[in-house]
PyMOL Python script that loads the backbone (N, CA, C, O; Angstrom):
from pymol import cmd

cmd.read_pdbstr("""\
ATOM      1  N   UNK A   1       0.865  -1.231  -0.018  1.00  0.00           N
ATOM      2  CA  UNK A   1       0.063   0.007  -0.026  1.00  0.00           C
ATOM      3  C   UNK A   1       0.898   1.178  -0.005  1.00  0.00           C
ATOM      4  O   UNK A   1       1.860   1.236   0.761  1.00  0.00           O
ATOM      5  N   UNK A   2       0.579   2.188  -0.849  1.00  0.00           N
ATOM      6  CA  UNK A   2       1.403   3.423  -0.972  1.00  0.00           C
ATOM      7  C   UNK A   2       0.816   4.411  -0.006  1.00  0.00           C
ATOM      8  O   UNK A   2      -0.395   4.569   0.147  1.00  0.00           O
ATOM      9  N   UNK A   3       1.815   5.105   0.674  1.00  0.00           N
ATOM     10  CA  UNK A   3       1.487   6.113   1.590  1.00  0.00           C
ATOM     11  C   UNK A   3       1.814   7.515   1.021  1.00  0.00           C
ATOM     12  O   UNK A   3       2.958   7.915   0.809  1.00  0.00           O
ATOM     13  N   UNK A   4       0.684   8.212   0.797  1.00  0.00           N
ATOM     14  CA  UNK A   4       0.685   9.616   0.316  1.00  0.00           C
ATOM     15  C   UNK A   4       0.956  10.535   1.329  1.00  0.00           C
ATOM     16  O   UNK A   4       0.451  10.370   2.439  1.00  0.00           O
ATOM     17  N   UNK A   5       1.759  11.579   1.069  1.00  0.00           N
ATOM     18  CA  UNK A   5       1.884  12.733   1.947  1.00  0.00           C
ATOM     19  C   UNK A   5       0.535  13.521   2.164  1.00  0.00           C
ATOM     20  O   UNK A   5       0.144  13.955   3.247  1.00  0.00           O
ATOM     21  N   UNK A   6      -0.113  13.632   0.940  1.00  0.00           N
ATOM     22  CA  UNK A   6      -1.436  14.309   0.897  1.00  0.00           C
ATOM     23  C   UNK A   6      -2.163  13.937  -0.297  1.00  0.00           C
ATOM     24  O   UNK A   6      -1.633  13.205  -1.134  1.00  0.00           O
ATOM     25  N   UNK A   7      -3.391  14.405  -0.445  1.00  0.00           N
ATOM     26  CA  UNK A   7      -4.195  14.286  -1.634  1.00  0.00           C
ATOM     27  C   UNK A   7      -4.604  15.637  -1.943  1.00  0.00           C
ATOM     28  O   UNK A   7      -5.151  16.339  -1.093  1.00  0.00           O
ATOM     29  N   UNK A   8      -4.346  16.068  -3.215  1.00  0.00           N
ATOM     30  CA  UNK A   8      -4.438  17.526  -3.699  1.00  0.00           C
ATOM     31  C   UNK A   8      -5.444  17.492  -4.916  1.00  0.00           C
ATOM     32  O   UNK A   8      -5.330  16.621  -5.778  1.00  0.00           O
ATOM     33  N   UNK A   9      -6.317  18.343  -4.965  1.00  0.00           N
ATOM     34  CA  UNK A   9      -7.153  18.410  -6.236  1.00  0.00           C
ATOM     35  C   UNK A   9      -6.399  19.185  -7.338  1.00  0.00           C
ATOM     36  O   UNK A   9      -5.749  20.186  -7.034  1.00  0.00           O
ATOM     37  N   UNK A  10      -6.462  18.801  -8.451  1.00  0.00           N
ATOM     38  CA  UNK A  10      -5.662  19.442  -9.577  1.00  0.00           C
ATOM     39  C   UNK A  10      -5.920  20.937  -9.740  1.00  0.00           C
ATOM     40  O   UNK A  10      -5.031  21.659 -10.193  1.00  0.00           O
ATOM     41  N   UNK A  11      -7.062  21.403  -9.399  1.00  0.00           N
ATOM     42  CA  UNK A  11      -7.485  22.854  -9.355  1.00  0.00           C
ATOM     43  C   UNK A  11      -6.523  23.660  -8.460  1.00  0.00           C
ATOM     44  O   UNK A  11      -6.304  24.846  -8.705  1.00  0.00           O
ATOM     45  N   UNK A  12      -5.941  23.013  -7.411  1.00  0.00           N
ATOM     46  CA  UNK A  12      -5.098  23.677  -6.429  1.00  0.00           C
ATOM     47  C   UNK A  12      -3.666  23.518  -6.882  1.00  0.00           C
ATOM     48  O   UNK A  12      -2.799  23.900  -6.096  1.00  0.00           O
ATOM     49  N   UNK A  13      -3.309  23.019  -8.011  1.00  0.00           N
ATOM     50  CA  UNK A  13      -2.050  23.053  -8.471  1.00  0.00           C
ATOM     51  C   UNK A  13      -1.695  24.070  -9.493  1.00  0.00           C
ATOM     52  O   UNK A  13      -2.610  24.533 -10.174  1.00  0.00           O
ATOM     53  N   UNK A  14      -0.436  24.487  -9.687  1.00  0.00           N
ATOM     54  CA  UNK A  14      -0.152  25.315 -10.765  1.00  0.00           C
ATOM     55  C   UNK A  14       0.313  24.682 -12.110  1.00  0.00           C
ATOM     56  O   UNK A  14       1.012  23.669 -12.100  1.00  0.00           O
ATOM     57  N   UNK A  15      -0.052  25.245 -13.197  1.00  0.00           N
ATOM     58  CA  UNK A  15       0.308  24.600 -14.451  1.00  0.00           C
ATOM     59  C   UNK A  15       1.320  25.438 -15.214  1.00  0.00           C
ATOM     60  O   UNK A  15       1.173  26.646 -15.397  1.00  0.00           O
ATOM     61  N   UNK A  16       2.290  24.774 -15.622  1.00  0.00           N
ATOM     62  CA  UNK A  16       3.525  25.400 -16.389  1.00  0.00           C
ATOM     63  C   UNK A  16       3.292  24.965 -17.783  1.00  0.00           C
ATOM     64  O   UNK A  16       3.609  23.827 -18.127  1.00  0.00           O
ATOM     65  N   UNK A  17       2.743  25.827 -18.625  1.00  0.00           N
ATOM     66  CA  UNK A  17       2.427  25.645 -20.036  1.00  0.00           C
ATOM     67  C   UNK A  17       3.598  25.220 -20.897  1.00  0.00           C
ATOM     68  O   UNK A  17       3.492  24.395 -21.805  1.00  0.00           O
ATOM     69  N   UNK A  18       4.754  25.848 -20.548  1.00  0.00           N
ATOM     70  CA  UNK A  18       5.920  25.604 -21.227  1.00  0.00           C
ATOM     71  C   UNK A  18       6.377  24.257 -21.023  1.00  0.00           C
ATOM     72  O   UNK A  18       6.741  23.658 -22.034  1.00  0.00           O
ATOM     73  N   UNK A  19       6.432  23.650 -19.900  1.00  0.00           N
ATOM     74  CA  UNK A  19       6.837  22.284 -19.466  1.00  0.00           C
ATOM     75  C   UNK A  19       5.820  21.317 -19.516  1.00  0.00           C
ATOM     76  O   UNK A  19       6.076  20.113 -19.510  1.00  0.00           O
ATOM     77  N   UNK A  20       4.519  21.837 -19.572  1.00  0.00           N
ATOM     78  CA  UNK A  20       3.296  20.917 -19.531  1.00  0.00           C
ATOM     79  C   UNK A  20       3.357  20.033 -18.343  1.00  0.00           C
ATOM     80  O   UNK A  20       3.271  18.808 -18.429  1.00  0.00           O
ATOM     81  N   UNK A  21       3.513  20.704 -17.192  1.00  0.00           N
ATOM     82  CA  UNK A  21       3.406  19.936 -15.901  1.00  0.00           C
ATOM     83  C   UNK A  21       2.618  20.759 -14.970  1.00  0.00           C
ATOM     84  O   UNK A  21       2.528  21.985 -15.041  1.00  0.00           O
ATOM     85  N   UNK A  22       2.060  20.017 -14.102  1.00  0.00           N
ATOM     86  CA  UNK A  22       1.411  20.629 -12.902  1.00  0.00           C
ATOM     87  C   UNK A  22       2.269  20.396 -11.739  1.00  0.00           C
ATOM     88  O   UNK A  22       2.746  19.292 -11.479  1.00  0.00           O
ATOM     89  N   UNK A  23       2.479  21.577 -10.961  1.00  0.00           N
ATOM     90  CA  UNK A  23       3.268  21.443  -9.707  1.00  0.00           C
ATOM     91  C   UNK A  23       2.555  22.032  -8.498  1.00  0.00           C
ATOM     92  O   UNK A  23       1.651  22.864  -8.555  1.00  0.00           O
ATOM     93  N   UNK A  24       3.073  21.498  -7.400  1.00  0.00           N
ATOM     94  CA  UNK A  24       2.522  21.780  -6.040  1.00  0.00           C
ATOM     95  C   UNK A  24       3.587  21.895  -5.049  1.00  0.00           C
ATOM     96  O   UNK A  24       4.441  21.009  -5.059  1.00  0.00           O
ATOM     97  N   UNK A  25       3.689  22.943  -4.100  1.00  0.00           N
ATOM     98  CA  UNK A  25       4.843  23.064  -3.240  1.00  0.00           C
ATOM     99  C   UNK A  25       4.992  21.875  -2.351  1.00  0.00           C
ATOM    100  O   UNK A  25       3.991  21.357  -1.856  1.00  0.00           O
ATOM    101  N   UNK A  26       6.213  21.410  -2.120  1.00  0.00           N
ATOM    102  CA  UNK A  26       6.603  20.317  -1.293  1.00  0.00           C
ATOM    103  C   UNK A  26       7.122  20.923   0.082  1.00  0.00           C
ATOM    104  O   UNK A  26       7.687  22.016   0.109  1.00  0.00           O
ATOM    105  N   UNK A  27       6.918  20.210   1.145  1.00  0.00           N
ATOM    106  CA  UNK A  27       7.501  20.833   2.349  1.00  0.00           C
ATOM    107  C   UNK A  27       9.087  20.966   2.442  1.00  0.00           C
ATOM    108  O   UNK A  27       9.675  21.711   3.226  1.00  0.00           O
ATOM    109  N   UNK A  28       9.652  20.153   1.548  1.00  0.00           N
ATOM    110  CA  UNK A  28      11.116  20.176   1.491  1.00  0.00           C
ATOM    111  C   UNK A  28      11.750  21.451   0.807  1.00  0.00           C
ATOM    112  O   UNK A  28      12.945  21.728   0.907  1.00  0.00           O
ATOM    113  N   UNK A  29      10.831  22.195   0.102  1.00  0.00           N
ATOM    114  CA  UNK A  29      11.198  23.489  -0.468  1.00  0.00           C
ATOM    115  C   UNK A  29      11.104  23.224  -2.049  1.00  0.00           C
ATOM    116  O   UNK A  29      11.102  24.224  -2.766  1.00  0.00           O
ATOM    117  N   UNK A  30      11.034  22.081  -2.593  1.00  0.00           N
ATOM    118  CA  UNK A  30      10.944  21.979  -3.946  1.00  0.00           C
ATOM    119  C   UNK A  30       9.485  21.865  -4.358  1.00  0.00           C
ATOM    120  O   UNK A  30       8.621  22.371  -3.641  1.00  0.00           O
ATOM    121  N   UNK A  31       9.166  21.218  -5.488  1.00  0.00           N
ATOM    122  CA  UNK A  31       7.796  21.103  -5.941  1.00  0.00           C
ATOM    123  C   UNK A  31       7.434  19.691  -6.391  1.00  0.00           C
ATOM    124  O   UNK A  31       8.191  19.037  -7.108  1.00  0.00           O
ATOM    125  N   UNK A  32       6.314  19.256  -5.976  1.00  0.00           N
ATOM    126  CA  UNK A  32       5.768  17.937  -6.605  1.00  0.00           C
ATOM    127  C   UNK A  32       5.520  18.255  -7.926  1.00  0.00           C
ATOM    128  O   UNK A  32       5.198  19.408  -8.212  1.00  0.00           O
ATOM    129  N   UNK A  33       5.636  17.301  -8.873  1.00  0.00           N
ATOM    130  CA  UNK A  33       5.383  17.401 -10.344  1.00  0.00           C
ATOM    131  C   UNK A  33       4.699  16.265 -10.860  1.00  0.00           C
ATOM    132  O   UNK A  33       4.972  15.130 -10.468  1.00  0.00           O
ATOM    133  N   UNK A  34       3.742  16.522 -11.798  1.00  0.00           N
ATOM    134  CA  UNK A  34       3.161  15.436 -12.597  1.00  0.00           C
ATOM    135  C   UNK A  34       2.895  16.131 -14.015  1.00  0.00           C
ATOM    136  O   UNK A  34       2.460  17.280 -14.094  1.00  0.00           O
ATOM    137  N   UNK A  35       3.174  15.386 -15.057  1.00  0.00           N
ATOM    138  CA  UNK A  35       3.043  15.825 -16.484  1.00  0.00           C
ATOM    139  C   UNK A  35       1.744  15.566 -17.079  1.00  0.00           C
ATOM    140  O   UNK A  35       1.086  14.577 -16.758  1.00  0.00           O
ATOM    141  N   UNK A  36       1.351  16.412 -17.929  1.00  0.00           N
ATOM    142  CA  UNK A  36       0.154  16.105 -18.699  1.00  0.00           C
ATOM    143  C   UNK A  36       0.062  14.688 -19.350  1.00  0.00           C
ATOM    144  O   UNK A  36      -0.999  14.065 -19.384  1.00  0.00           O
ATOM    145  N   UNK A  37       1.131  14.258 -19.820  1.00  0.00           N
ATOM    146  CA  UNK A  37       1.271  12.824 -20.464  1.00  0.00           C
ATOM    147  C   UNK A  37       0.917  11.769 -19.275  1.00  0.00           C
ATOM    148  O   UNK A  37       0.148  10.832 -19.490  1.00  0.00           O
ATOM    149  N   UNK A  38       1.477  11.964 -18.109  1.00  0.00           N
ATOM    150  CA  UNK A  38       1.118  11.132 -17.023  1.00  0.00           C
ATOM    151  C   UNK A  38      -0.346  11.066 -16.721  1.00  0.00           C
ATOM    152  O   UNK A  38      -0.905   9.984 -16.545  1.00  0.00           O
ATOM    153  N   UNK A  39      -0.991  12.249 -16.657  1.00  0.00           N
ATOM    154  CA  UNK A  39      -2.404  12.368 -16.384  1.00  0.00           C
ATOM    155  C   UNK A  39      -3.186  11.714 -17.439  1.00  0.00           C
ATOM    156  O   UNK A  39      -4.182  11.049 -17.153  1.00  0.00           O
ATOM    157  N   UNK A  40      -2.764  11.879 -18.700  1.00  0.00           N
ATOM    158  CA  UNK A  40      -3.575  11.273 -19.859  1.00  0.00           C
ATOM    159  C   UNK A  40      -3.404   9.641 -19.740  1.00  0.00           C
ATOM    160  O   UNK A  40      -4.266   8.863 -20.149  1.00  0.00           O
ATOM    161  N   UNK A  41      -2.249   9.257 -19.161  1.00  0.00           N
ATOM    162  CA  UNK A  41      -2.124   7.810 -19.071  1.00  0.00           C
ATOM    163  C   UNK A  41      -2.872   7.294 -17.861  1.00  0.00           C
ATOM    164  O   UNK A  41      -2.966   6.075 -17.717  1.00  0.00           O
ATOM    165  N   UNK A  42      -3.395   8.093 -17.004  1.00  0.00           N
ATOM    166  CA  UNK A  42      -4.120   7.664 -15.930  1.00  0.00           C
ATOM    167  C   UNK A  42      -3.380   7.714 -14.478  1.00  0.00           C
ATOM    168  O   UNK A  42      -3.870   7.275 -13.438  1.00  0.00           O
ATOM    169  N   UNK A  43      -2.224   8.276 -14.598  1.00  0.00           N
ATOM    170  CA  UNK A  43      -1.391   8.384 -13.469  1.00  0.00           C
ATOM    171  C   UNK A  43      -1.978   9.417 -12.575  1.00  0.00           C
ATOM    172  O   UNK A  43      -2.521  10.424 -13.030  1.00  0.00           O
ATOM    173  N   UNK A  44      -1.866   9.157 -11.238  1.00  0.00           N
ATOM    174  CA  UNK A  44      -2.427  10.087 -10.191  1.00  0.00           C
ATOM    175  C   UNK A  44      -1.380  10.435  -9.105  1.00  0.00           C
ATOM    176  O   UNK A  44      -1.694  11.054  -8.088  1.00  0.00           O
ATOM    177  N   UNK A  45      -0.241  10.050  -9.339  1.00  0.00           N
ATOM    178  CA  UNK A  45       0.867  10.261  -8.331  1.00  0.00           C
ATOM    179  C   UNK A  45       1.945  11.349  -8.777  1.00  0.00           C
ATOM    180  O   UNK A  45       2.759  11.164  -9.682  1.00  0.00           O
ATOM    181  N   UNK A  46       1.840  12.454  -8.050  1.00  0.00           N
ATOM    182  CA  UNK A  46       2.925  13.444  -8.359  1.00  0.00           C
ATOM    183  C   UNK A  46       4.146  13.268  -7.376  1.00  0.00           C
ATOM    184  O   UNK A  46       3.979  12.987  -6.189  1.00  0.00           O
ATOM    185  N   UNK A  47       5.319  13.443  -7.921  1.00  0.00           N
ATOM    186  CA  UNK A  47       6.433  13.135  -7.038  1.00  0.00           C
ATOM    187  C   UNK A  47       7.212  14.383  -6.803  1.00  0.00           C
ATOM    188  O   UNK A  47       7.102  15.340  -7.570  1.00  0.00           O
ATOM    189  N   UNK A  48       7.937  14.397  -5.844  1.00  0.00           N
ATOM    190  CA  UNK A  48       9.027  15.582  -5.611  1.00  0.00           C
ATOM    191  C   UNK A  48      10.388  14.990  -6.082  1.00  0.00           C
ATOM    192  O   UNK A  48      10.770  13.890  -5.684  1.00  0.00           O
ATOM    193  N   UNK A  49      11.128  15.784  -6.973  1.00  0.00           N
ATOM    194  CA  UNK A  49      12.362  15.266  -7.404  1.00  0.00           C
ATOM    195  C   UNK A  49      13.388  15.434  -6.363  1.00  0.00           C
ATOM    196  O   UNK A  49      14.462  14.858  -6.538  1.00  0.00           O
ATOM    197  N   UNK A  50      13.207  16.147  -5.297  1.00  0.00           N
ATOM    198  CA  UNK A  50      14.342  16.296  -4.291  1.00  0.00           C
ATOM    199  C   UNK A  50      14.160  15.498  -2.933  1.00  0.00           C
ATOM    200  O   UNK A  50      15.111  15.376  -2.161  1.00  0.00           O
ATOM    201  N   UNK A  51      12.968  14.982  -2.673  1.00  0.00           N
ATOM    202  CA  UNK A  51      12.814  13.968  -1.604  1.00  0.00           C
ATOM    203  C   UNK A  51      11.962  12.824  -1.860  1.00  0.00           C
ATOM    204  O   UNK A  51      11.692  12.623  -3.044  1.00  0.00           O
ATOM    205  N   UNK A  52      11.507  12.072  -1.037  1.00  0.00           N
ATOM    206  CA  UNK A  52      10.783  10.919  -1.303  1.00  0.00           C
ATOM    207  C   UNK A  52       9.249  10.903  -1.158  1.00  0.00           C
ATOM    208  O   UNK A  52       8.539   9.909  -1.310  1.00  0.00           O
ATOM    209  N   UNK A  53       8.805  12.246  -0.817  1.00  0.00           N
ATOM    210  CA  UNK A  53       7.410  12.482  -0.711  1.00  0.00           C
ATOM    211  C   UNK A  53       6.651  12.278  -2.025  1.00  0.00           C
ATOM    212  O   UNK A  53       7.205  12.565  -3.086  1.00  0.00           O
ATOM    213  N   UNK A  54       5.469  11.819  -1.997  1.00  0.00           N
ATOM    214  CA  UNK A  54       4.441  11.775  -3.078  1.00  0.00           C
ATOM    215  C   UNK A  54       3.119  12.265  -2.621  1.00  0.00           C
ATOM    216  O   UNK A  54       2.745  12.173  -1.451  1.00  0.00           O
ATOM    217  N   UNK A  55       2.404  12.803  -3.608  1.00  0.00           N
ATOM    218  CA  UNK A  55       1.057  13.154  -3.280  1.00  0.00           C
ATOM    219  C   UNK A  55       0.096  12.451  -4.384  1.00  0.00           C
ATOM    220  O   UNK A  55       0.503  12.145  -5.504  1.00  0.00           O
ATOM    221  N   UNK A  56      -1.103  12.254  -3.972  1.00  0.00           N
ATOM    222  CA  UNK A  56      -2.142  11.777  -4.913  1.00  0.00           C
ATOM    223  C   UNK A  56      -2.893  12.943  -5.498  1.00  0.00           C
ATOM    224  O   UNK A  56      -3.390  13.794  -4.760  1.00  0.00           O
ATOM    225  N   UNK A  57      -2.982  12.997  -6.770  1.00  0.00           N
ATOM    226  CA  UNK A  57      -3.608  14.161  -7.594  1.00  0.00           C
ATOM    227  C   UNK A  57      -5.018  13.615  -7.851  1.00  0.00           C
ATOM    228  O   UNK A  57      -5.201  12.557  -8.452  1.00  0.00           O
ATOM    229  N   UNK A  58      -6.056  14.420  -7.345  1.00  0.00           N
ATOM    230  CA  UNK A  58      -7.466  14.141  -7.642  1.00  0.00           C
ATOM    231  C   UNK A  58      -7.910  14.949  -8.875  1.00  0.00           C
ATOM    232  O   UNK A  58      -7.866  16.179  -8.847  1.00  0.00           O
ATOM    233  N   UNK A  59      -8.311  14.315  -9.890  1.00  0.00           N
ATOM    234  CA  UNK A  59      -8.783  14.770 -11.128  1.00  0.00           C
ATOM    235  C   UNK A  59      -9.641  14.019 -11.865  1.00  0.00           C
ATOM    236  O   UNK A  59      -9.771  12.826 -11.587  1.00  0.00           O
ATOM    237  N   UNK A  60     -10.315  14.568 -12.857  1.00  0.00           N
ATOM    238  CA  UNK A  60     -11.184  13.818 -13.818  1.00  0.00           C
ATOM    239  C   UNK A  60     -10.507  13.375 -14.948  1.00  0.00           C
ATOM    240  O   UNK A  60     -10.175  14.208 -15.792  1.00  0.00           O
ATOM    241  N   UNK A  61     -10.208  12.015 -15.124  1.00  0.00           N
ATOM    242  CA  UNK A  61      -9.455  11.612 -16.219  1.00  0.00           C
ATOM    243  C   UNK A  61     -10.156  12.014 -17.680  1.00  0.00           C
ATOM    244  O   UNK A  61      -9.477  12.182 -18.693  1.00  0.00           O
ATOM    245  N   UNK A  62     -11.295  12.117 -17.656  1.00  0.00           N
ATOM    246  CA  UNK A  62     -12.090  12.376 -18.970  1.00  0.00           C
ATOM    247  C   UNK A  62     -11.484  13.887 -19.432  1.00  0.00           C
ATOM    248  O   UNK A  62     -11.346  14.142 -20.629  1.00  0.00           O
ATOM    249  N   UNK A  63     -11.154  14.811 -18.442  1.00  0.00           N
ATOM    250  CA  UNK A  63     -10.711  16.148 -18.896  1.00  0.00           C
ATOM    251  C   UNK A  63      -9.307  16.088 -19.655  1.00  0.00           C
ATOM    252  O   UNK A  63      -8.942  17.046 -20.337  1.00  0.00           O
ATOM    253  N   UNK A  64      -8.528  14.931 -19.518  1.00  0.00           N
ATOM    254  CA  UNK A  64      -7.256  14.797 -19.996  1.00  0.00           C
ATOM    255  C   UNK A  64      -7.188  13.745 -21.231  1.00  0.00           C
ATOM    256  O   UNK A  64      -6.122  13.432 -21.761  1.00  0.00           O
ATOM    257  N   UNK A  65      -8.316  13.290 -21.581  1.00  0.00           N
ATOM    258  CA  UNK A  65      -8.361  12.411 -22.795  1.00  0.00           C
ATOM    259  C   UNK A  65      -7.706  13.063 -23.978  1.00  0.00           C
ATOM    260  O   UNK A  65      -7.786  14.282 -24.136  1.00  0.00           O
ATOM    261  N   UNK A  66      -7.100  12.333 -24.759  1.00  0.00           N
ATOM    262  CA  UNK A  66      -6.580  12.835 -26.034  1.00  0.00           C
ATOM    263  C   UNK A  66      -7.543  13.524 -26.863  1.00  0.00           C
ATOM    264  O   UNK A  66      -8.637  12.972 -26.984  1.00  0.00           O
ATOM    265  N   UNK A  67      -7.343  14.661 -27.478  1.00  0.00           N
ATOM    266  CA  UNK A  67      -8.391  15.359 -28.318  1.00  0.00           C
ATOM    267  C   UNK A  67      -8.205  14.834 -29.673  1.00  0.00           C
ATOM    268  O   UNK A  67      -9.057  15.169 -30.496  1.00  0.00           O
ATOM    269  N   UNK A  68      -7.280  14.097 -30.045  1.00  0.00           N
ATOM    270  CA  UNK A  68      -7.168  13.619 -31.449  1.00  0.00           C
ATOM    271  C   UNK A  68      -8.048  12.403 -31.864  1.00  0.00           C
ATOM    272  O   UNK A  68      -8.038  11.903 -32.989  1.00  0.00           O
ATOM    273  N   UNK A  69      -8.840  11.974 -30.772  1.00  0.00           N
ATOM    274  CA  UNK A  69      -9.712  10.888 -31.086  1.00  0.00           C
ATOM    275  C   UNK A  69      -8.993   9.497 -31.171  1.00  0.00           C
ATOM    276  O   UNK A  69      -9.574   8.440 -31.419  1.00  0.00           O
ATOM    277  N   UNK A  70      -7.768   9.626 -30.952  1.00  0.00           N
ATOM    278  CA  UNK A  70      -6.837   8.431 -31.115  1.00  0.00           C
ATOM    279  C   UNK A  70      -7.087   7.660 -29.750  1.00  0.00           C
ATOM    280  O   UNK A  70      -6.889   8.182 -28.653  1.00  0.00           O
ATOM    281  N   UNK A  71      -7.499   6.491 -29.916  1.00  0.00           N
ATOM    282  CA  UNK A  71      -7.634   5.557 -28.793  1.00  0.00           C
ATOM    283  C   UNK A  71      -7.289   4.215 -29.316  1.00  0.00           C
ATOM    284  O   UNK A  71      -6.569   4.068 -30.303  1.00  0.00           O
ATOM    285  N   UNK A  72      -7.832   3.193 -28.616  1.00  0.00           N
ATOM    286  CA  UNK A  72      -7.595   1.912 -29.161  1.00  0.00           C
ATOM    287  C   UNK A  72      -8.847   1.170 -29.216  1.00  0.00           C
ATOM    288  O   UNK A  72      -9.760   1.361 -28.412  1.00  0.00           O
ATOM    289  N   UNK A  73      -8.891   0.267 -30.226  1.00  0.00           N
ATOM    290  CA  UNK A  73     -10.030  -0.492 -30.482  1.00  0.00           C
ATOM    291  C   UNK A  73      -9.647  -2.042 -30.277  1.00  0.00           C
ATOM    292  O   UNK A  73      -8.522  -2.440 -30.578  1.00  0.00           O
ATOM    293  N   UNK A  74     -10.519  -2.799 -29.812  1.00  0.00           N
ATOM    294  CA  UNK A  74     -10.306  -4.241 -29.652  1.00  0.00           C
ATOM    295  C   UNK A  74     -11.048  -4.914 -30.837  1.00  0.00           C
ATOM    296  O   UNK A  74     -12.241  -4.698 -31.050  1.00  0.00           O
ATOM    297  N   UNK A  75     -10.304  -5.719 -31.579  1.00  0.00           N
ATOM    298  CA  UNK A  75     -11.096  -6.417 -32.686  1.00  0.00           C
ATOM    299  C   UNK A  75     -11.110  -7.817 -32.153  1.00  0.00           C
ATOM    300  O   UNK A  75     -10.112  -8.402 -31.731  1.00  0.00           O
ATOM    301  N   UNK A  76     -12.333  -8.308 -32.207  1.00  0.00           N
ATOM    302  CA  UNK A  76     -12.589  -9.646 -31.789  1.00  0.00           C
ATOM    303  C   UNK A  76     -12.551 -10.583 -33.078  1.00  0.00           C
ATOM    304  O   UNK A  76     -13.370 -10.415 -33.982  1.00  0.00           O
ATOM    305  N   UNK A  77     -11.628 -11.523 -33.131  1.00  0.00           N
ATOM    306  CA  UNK A  77     -11.613 -12.550 -34.207  1.00  0.00           C
ATOM    307  C   UNK A  77     -11.836 -13.935 -33.613  1.00  0.00           C
ATOM    308  O   UNK A  77     -11.169 -14.451 -32.716  1.00  0.00           O
ATOM    309  N   UNK A  78     -12.821 -14.422 -34.218  1.00  0.00           N
ATOM    310  CA  UNK A  78     -13.179 -15.840 -33.779  1.00  0.00           C
ATOM    311  C   UNK A  78     -12.881 -16.836 -34.924  1.00  0.00           C
ATOM    312  O   UNK A  78     -13.424 -16.704 -36.021  1.00  0.00           O
ATOM    313  N   UNK A  79     -12.078 -17.759 -34.674  1.00  0.00           N
ATOM    314  CA  UNK A  79     -11.679 -18.789 -35.684  1.00  0.00           C
ATOM    315  C   UNK A  79     -12.606 -20.031 -35.371  1.00  0.00           C
ATOM    316  O   UNK A  79     -12.533 -20.585 -34.274  1.00  0.00           O
ATOM    317  N   UNK A  80     -13.374 -20.407 -36.237  1.00  0.00           N
ATOM    318  CA  UNK A  80     -14.166 -21.600 -36.187  1.00  0.00           C
ATOM    319  C   UNK A  80     -13.589 -22.720 -37.027  1.00  0.00           C
ATOM    320  O   UNK A  80     -13.368 -22.561 -38.228  1.00  0.00           O
ATOM    321  N   UNK A  81     -13.357 -23.806 -36.415  1.00  0.00           N
ATOM    322  CA  UNK A  81     -12.791 -24.990 -37.121  1.00  0.00           C
ATOM    323  C   UNK A  81     -13.844 -25.822 -37.816  1.00  0.00           C
ATOM    324  O   UNK A  81     -13.520 -26.832 -38.440  1.00  0.00           O
TER     325      UNK A  81
END
""", "prot")
cmd.dss("prot")
cmd.show_as("cartoon", "prot")
cmd.util.cbc("prot")
cmd.orient("prot")
């Protein structure tokens, strides 16, 4: 079981458009970070690069779905002998 320092809503985090990452202040003085790509992949853990603390990011995954419509489809193939 993972132990989170805190659970933070994404609206409370700052977004860096240039780096495409969300950040939140860490008690060590650095910042927790999570990228847009991580959020799109369903990741909800932001890590601090300077210490071992992690936070859980509360967000709606549908808001970070790829806009290009690119997803995956499962094709069912049934072979009958």
